[in-house]
C-alpha positions, 0 to 999 in steps of 0.5 A: 936771574943772571944772563949767563944762566938763561943763556946756558938754559937755551944752549941745554935745550937747543942742538949742539954741533958735533965735536967730531965733524961739526954737524949739529946734533939731535939731542932734546933738551933732556939730552942737551941738559945732561950732556952739557949742563950749565957750563962754566962761567969764564966771565962777563962780556964776550963770553956770554956773547958767545953762549947768548944763541939766537940773541943779538950779540957782538959776533954777529957772522958767528951768531948767524952760523950758528943759527944756520946749524940749529935745524933740529931742536925739541919744538920741531925740525927748525927752531924759528927765531920768533920762538927763539925770542919767546923762549928766550923772554920766558927764561930771562924775565925775573918772575917774583912771588906775588898774590897771584903768583903761579906758585910759592916754590922758591925761585931763587938760585944760589947767587953767584959770589962775588969773585965769580961776578967779576969773572975771577978764575975758578968760579963755581957755576951758576945754580939753576932755580926751581922755576927754570928747572920746572920749565926745562922739565915740561920743554922735555916732555912735550911734543908739538906735532901731537899736542901731547904733554907726556907726564909719564912716570916723572919719578924717574925724570932725570932732569928732576932727579938731577936737581932733586925736585919731587915730581907732582902727585908723588909722596913727599913733593910740595903741596903747590908743586903741581899747580906751579907746573899746570900754570908754567905749562899754561904760560909756556904753550899759549898758542900751541894748546895742549889737547893730550895729556898722559899721567900713566904709571905715576903710582897715583891712588888719588887725583888730589895731589895733581891739584886737579881744578888748577890743572883743568883751568890751566889745561882746559882744552883736554880732549884726550888723557891717560891715567894708565897704570896708577891705583885709582879705585874710586869713581870719585877721583874723576869728579874733579875733572868732570863738568857734571859731578862733583864739587862745584868751583868757588868762583861759580866757573864751569869746571872739568874737562868740557871737551874730553873725548878719550879717556885711559884708565886700564890698569887701575883697580876702578875698571873692576870697582863698579862690579859689571863693565857696563856700570863702570862705563855708565859712571865715566859717561855720566861724569863726561858727556863728550866721552867717545872712547874709553880705555881705547874702546869706542863707547857704547852709544846707548850708554851715552844716550841713556845717560843724556835722557837722565840728565835732561830729566834731572835723574842724575846727580848735580855738581856739588853733592858729597859722597855723605849727601848722595849716599843720604839721598839714595837711603832716603829713596829706598826708606819706607814711609814712617807708619805710627801705630796709631794715625795721627788724629786732632787734639783730644777733648772728652766733649764737644762743650769741654773743647769750646770752654777751654778754646774761649779760654785760651783766646781771651788769655793770650789776647791779654798775654799780647796786650795787657798783661797786667790784667792777668793778675785776676786769672791766677789762683791766690796759690798757684805756680808758674815758670817758664824755660827756653829750649835754645836747640834748632828743631830737626824739622826747621833744620831740614826745611831750612827755616830761617837760613839766608835768603828764607823768604818765608821767615826773613827776621829769624836771624834777628832773635835773641835768647838773652831776654829768657836766659836771665838769673831769674828766668829759664827754669830748665830743670835739665840744665839748672842744677843749683837748688837756689836758683830752681826755687827762685825761678818758680812764681807761686803768687799771682804778683810773682807771676805777672811780674815774671811774664812781664820781663819777657819780650813783647809777643803777638799770637795768630789767634785769628788762625786756628791752624796755627793751634793744636791742643788737647784737654782733658778732666782730673776728678778729685784733684783738689782737696775737698771743701768739706770733710767728706765731700768730693774732691773738686775736678780740675781740667788739664790743658796743654797747647802747642803754637807760634807767637811773633816777637814784636821788636824783631818780628821773628817767629818762634814756637812755644808749648804752655800747659795748664791746670784749670779750676773754676772761678770761685763765686765772687772771686776777682777772677769772676768779676773780671769775667774768666770762667775759670782760674789757673792754679798751673802754668808751665811755658816752654819756648822753642824754635820755630817748627810749624805744626804740619807733622801733628795735623791728622792726614787724610787717608790715602787710597793708593793701595786699594787703588793699585790693587783694583788696577791690578785686578782690572776693575775699576777703582771706586771712591773710597767709603770713609766713614764721616758724620755725613754718612747715614749710619756707621759702617760695621767695624771689627774690634781692635783695627786701626782706621787705616785698616777699617779703610782697607776693609771698606775698600776690598768690600767695593772692589770684591763685594764681599761682605765685612766679615769675609774681607776683614778675614781676607785681609787679616790672613794676608798681612794687611797687604791689599795686593796680595789679599786681592790676588788670593780672592781672584784665585779662589774665586776662579777656583769656586772656593768662595761660598756665597754667604761670602758675599753681601746680599744684593751685590753684583759678584766680581767674576775673575779675569780671563 
């Protein structure tokens, strides 16, 4: 920037001698800019030296005289020479854009013409750059005694309007305007840091146009801030300024104003958005733990203390949670547990013998599948079917548990898994995706040799056969499934079995889940299957390979005695161990027809608490919607009134007396 422009800016910011009596003026930088402007350049040399007030020039006496007159300025009662040197250095130093430059707002003013640089008569004044205008704007808005940067009603600022600049946060302002202003403020006021800031009456409907993260990092010591008279309507508008709530910084540094003591939001819809004043105060205290004054009123210490206790116990939201995640967490906390019509049970078997038979077959089959696949040739019937398909969708349960995510020590090799070996032209037979009839036929193997060729193309695997918890299966018989061997004879019975489990791919050590459905028939006497030791042959084998998801959801759940225990506590009766029917009991307890296992358990527990017999305990629960608390309360009420007949109680049991 030409020295004349820097000198003109400095002259505009300093007091001017009165034209009438020669005394020092009292106008601030803003007023000087309005009256004096930039002045005209009358040529290089002496003219520049006359304008360069406060810096060394050829007219030393004139410089001293003018220095004595400058007794009032924008930063205090007297402008010190050290501040003049600091200010001149800011104005004169060239600042060009670079990788770490404050902003990308153009710092290039209109260059003077050649005739102007040579001092030609009638040359136009040098135009001020955008960055220099913003510096002058900040000088006019800063109060050194109060350490206050007053940015109220910026849209009507005369300096910005004169140079046709749109104020930060206003519609149409450059996206980097606010960031440039905050970085300039940090440069211009490094030793006399800003502790008070006002954004009142700027028609702000959101805090985002103010570049809040640059604002809080550039002016980090803010203790008092005002957003009065704006249109902020949501509590989350304060999140970017909060050290505790809102999105974390990418550089992991602390965010927000950690020293904020006073906040003013009067005149904003957010004040009444919470419904009550207590909600509003709590939301602000939750965001600013150091807050002491809210809307020019002392903050209730009890609210601040309660929020501090919640934060210490982890009951408040931590930084980084979006509004959507917070909403989902809140809904999940209120959501009732899913109750299935029937309780989850283990695998289904028609008999213990059938279970052991199928289990032994699986052990032999999967061991051969892992170690010697060609040996499975004898296990398949001469006319059989085999197909497999890959379900590449990531299971919802695995996503919820972040299986295979970055840093998952449980499954560190999941990222190495690849679906390509399963998605070949003659591989996956996913009928939901494979529409071509020819491929549907080609991917269905119907002979033992074709089956072995197909499974040989699949990756090598290892099934955890030593851990039965990794598998679950069901099986049942299907009578007369096969045609009779002779006219008039009965059809042959087969076994249908479905197994769910997991395996590890040897090449990458990643884990997958699978489902496999078999139809098994007895091995014919003298057949290759019988000779190889197979007790049965495979008529149909359908394999589904999926992304890993554990089987915890399908395991039987232990009965929860909590409802009855809570009911016993409410009645003042010591809770008794639940009477869970099982094989170790000497005799099976009575059971009403059509009730679930959970309802049966409630009946038995109510019997223990009240000494009612089974019939009346069942009736009491059924009439009260199977709510144990309500049923126990109803029992106590009727028992106190003497309305329960003696035959309702079990024989030789002590009757529970009503609570006083």
